[in-house]
C-alpha positions in Angstrom: 101.4 100.1 98.1 102.0 103.7 99.2 103.2 102.5 102.3 105.9 100.2 100.6 106.7 102.9 97.9 107.1 105.6 100.8 109.2 102.8 102.5 111.6 102.8 99.4 111.4 106.7 98.8 112.6 107.2 102.4 109.6 109.6 103.0 108.7 106.9 105.6 111.0 104.7 107.7 111.0 101.4 107.4 109.7 101.0 110.9 106.9 103.3 110.6 105.8 101.9 106.9 105.7 98.3 108.3 103.6 99.4 111.1 101.2 101.2 109.0 101.0 98.2 106.4 100.7 96.0 109.8 97.6 98.6 111.3 95.9 100.3 108.5 95.9 97.0 105.7 95.7 94.1 107.6 92.7 95.2 110.2 90.7 96.6 107.2 90.5 93.0 105.6 89.0 90.3 108.6 89.7 88.1 107.5 92.8 89.0 105.2 93.2 86.6 102.2 95.4 84.2 102.7 97.6 85.4 99.8 97.5 89.2 101.0 98.4 87.9 104.6 101.3 85.7 103.3 103.0 88.7 101.6 102.2 91.1 104.5 103.2 89.0 107.3 106.7 90.0 107.3 106.2 93.6 107.8 104.7 92.5 110.9 107.2 90.7 112.0 109.5 93.4 111.3 107.5 95.4 113.7 107.9 92.9 115.9 111.2 92.3 115.5 112.3 96.0 116.0 110.1 96.3 118.9 112.2 93.5 120.8 115.6 94.5 120.0 117.0 98.3 120.4 120.3 97.6 119.3 121.6 100.0 116.3 123.0 97.2 114.5 120.2 94.6 114.7 117.6 97.9 113.6 119.7 97.9 110.9 119.5 94.9 109.6 115.6 94.6 110.4 115.1 98.2 108.4 117.1 96.4 105.3 114.8 93.4 105.8 111.8 95.4 105.6 112.9 97.3 102.5 113.5 93.9 100.9 110.1 93.0 101.7 108.7 96.5 100.2 110.7 95.9 97.1 109.2 92.3 96.5 105.9 93.6 97.3 105.8 96.3 94.9 107.5 94.0 92.3 104.7 91.4 92.5 101.9 94.0 92.5 103.0 95.7 89.4 103.5 92.5 87.6 99.7 91.5 88.9 98.5 94.8 87.6 100.6 94.2 84.1 98.5 91.1 83.7 
């Protein structure tokens, strides 16, 4: 969750945070649990889209999507922790 929080507080760019989530989190779990894979899959897609589209306006849309994913992930994690 630290990377998702860093994306939202601006201490890490959306691209860098998504990439860290992909590389640091998903590669440590082999194979990753299905629920986790579903939750993190969008970050992988965001990194791939960023790499494929250098246009500033497209990258701004990708960053916004990564931020939405981070918000959703934190909300789910916080909700799971409360139960």
